[in-house]
N, C-alpha and C positions, 0 to 999 in steps of 0.2 A: 299445896303449894301453885297450882293451878288458879285458885280461887283470888290469891294475893297480887296476882300479874293484872293489873289496868288496862285491859287491851279494849279498843273503840267498837262501836257498836255497827255493826254489819245487817244492813237491811236484807231481810230473808227474799227469796225469788217466789214471786208470783204462784200460784197453780197454772196459771195461763201460760207464764213462762216455761216453766217446767214441761207442760205439757207440748208446747211450740218445737221445743228443744227434744221431742221425741220419747219423754221420760215418763213412764208409766207412774201410779202410787205404789206399786210394787216395787219399781227401780229407785224411786226418792227414799223409801224402808232401808231397802239395802245398802244406799251409801249411806243414810242415818248411821246405820249398825256400824258400817265400817270404818266413819268419822269419830263414833263413840270409843270404837276399840282405839282407836290411834291415841285420845285422850288417857287412856289406860296404860296402854303399851309403852308409848312413847316416857312416861312419866316414871313408868317402872325399869324401863330401858335406862333413863339418867341416874336412878338409886344404885342400879347395880354397875352399871360404867364406873362411878364414883366409888362405888366400896371396891370393885378390880383395880382401879387406879392407886386408891389408898395401899390396897393388900401388896402390889407387887413395886410400888415408892421405892426406889433403892435410898438406903439410911447409911450414915454415915458409921463406919464401923474402926475400930481402931486398930493398928497396926500388930498383927503378931509379931512376936520374935523368941527367940529362946528361951527357955525358962532358965532361972540362974542355978547352976550345979548342973546343966544337961551334959550328959557325955559330948565328947567333941564325935564330928562326922566321921564314919569308917572311912578310910582311904586305901584303894587298892596298891598294888605294887606299883602301879603305873603314876598313882599319886591323883588319880580321880576318885569320884565317890562313885558309888553302887549305880547312883542316875546317869552320871556320865556314861558308865560303863552300857547302860540302857540304850543311850541315844547314839552311841558311837555305834552299835551293830547293826 
């Protein structure tokens, strides 16, 4: 994926410029390690996020209705259903 992207060439900093900024060779090596880890982790995060979005994406479901021949809902003496009795309590 990264290789398919056409990015502009960016000139690197000279060792004199880095030294003038107060960066040692060890500092530059650490910075390069961090940038290399971003290249891996950002691509991995993109793949994981895409998979998660696809997994959690809502899909259209058909409406559920009672089966043909299903028994009628039980009603209490007051005319309500058992669910009505629970919500009234």
